[in-house]
C-alpha positions in Angstrom: 86.5 72.0 24.8 84.3 71.6 27.8 85.2 68.5 29.9 82.9 69.2 32.9 80.2 66.7 33.9 76.8 67.1 32.2 74.2 68.7 34.4 72.3 66.0 36.4 68.5 65.7 36.2 66.7 66.5 39.5 65.9 63.3 41.3 62.2 62.3 41.1 60.2 61.9 44.3 60.2 58.4 45.6 56.9 56.7 46.0 58.2 53.9 48.1 57.1 55.5 51.4 53.6 55.9 50.1 53.5 52.3 49.0 54.6 51.3 52.5 51.8 53.3 54.1 49.2 51.8 51.7 50.4 48.2 52.6 50.4 49.0 56.3 46.8 50.3 56.1 45.8 47.3 54.1 47.2 44.9 56.7 45.6 46.9 59.5 42.1 46.7 57.9 42.5 43.0 57.1 43.5 42.2 60.7 40.8 44.3 62.4 37.9 43.5 60.1 35.4 40.8 60.8 34.0 39.1 57.7 30.5 37.8 58.0 28.5 35.5 55.7 25.6 37.1 53.9 22.1 36.2 55.1 20.8 33.1 53.3 17.5 34.8 52.5 15.7 38.1 53.2 14.3 38.3 56.8 12.3 41.2 58.1 12.6 41.0 61.9 9.6 42.1 64.1 9.7 45.5 65.8 10.1 45.8 69.6 11.6 47.9 72.2 15.3 46.9 72.7 16.8 46.6 76.1 20.1 45.0 75.1 21.9 43.5 72.1 21.8 39.7 71.4 24.7 37.9 73.0 24.6 34.6 71.1 26.9 34.1 68.1 25.2 31.2 66.3 22.3 32.4 64.2 19.3 30.4 63.0 17.4 32.1 60.1 13.7 31.5 59.6 11.7 33.0 56.7 8.0 33.7 56.7 7.1 30.3 55.3 9.1 28.5 58.1 12.2 27.6 56.0 15.2 27.2 58.3 18.8 28.0 57.5 21.9 27.6 59.7 25.6 27.7 58.7 24.8 27.2 55.0 22.5 24.3 55.6 18.7 24.5 55.1 15.7 22.5 56.4 16.0 19.6 58.9 19.7 19.4 58.3 20.0 22.9 59.9 18.4 21.6 63.1 20.7 18.6 63.0 23.7 20.8 62.7 22.4 23.0 65.5 22.0 19.9 67.7 25.8 19.4 67.5 26.3 22.9 69.0 23.9 22.5 71.8 25.1 21.8 75.3 24.6 23.0 78.8 23.6 26.7 78.9 23.6 26.8 75.1 22.2 30.1 73.6 21.2 30.6 70.0 20.1 33.7 68.1 16.8 33.4 66.2 16.4 35.7 63.2 12.8 35.1 62.3 10.6 37.0 59.8 7.9 39.2 61.3 5.3 37.4 59.0 6.1 34.0 60.5 3.0 32.3 62.0 3.0 32.0 65.7 2.2 28.2 65.6 5.3 27.6 63.4 7.4 29.7 65.8 6.1 27.8 68.8 6.9 24.5 67.1 10.4 25.7 66.2 11.0 26.7 69.8 9.9 23.3 71.0 12.3 21.7 68.5 15.2 23.9 69.8 14.4 23.0 73.4 14.4 19.4 72.5 17.8 19.9 70.8 19.2 21.1 74.1 19.1 24.9 73.8 18.5 26.5 77.2 17.9 30.0 75.8 16.8 31.5 72.4 17.3 35.2 71.7 14.9 36.7 69.1 16.5 39.4 66.9 14.1 42.4 66.6 14.4 45.7 64.9 14.0 48.8 67.1 10.7 50.8 67.1 
């Protein structure tokens, strides 16, 4: 009669350290990423030589027909919402379509100046 202990199975590899690493990477990417809203409509910026990147954070979108969009609001309501942001030395980024008529762009710039924006940065694509 054999009274010795039955042979033990070899212990399986633990996956807990791997799960810890995956969660640490997930937390790292969530903390370091910057989520941005998608563009409200397709805009093809004009081409120009770039000397520096735009500094303004608020972006006004203008399509080729002159439709405005800012912060999820379109049309005249976009200009009204922009007016709440304006102040002394206010800067806004203008992401206008290359096919936008010059007269509409000039009228828009006049509206932005009347709203209190001291500087408007036009977003362009590099040549």
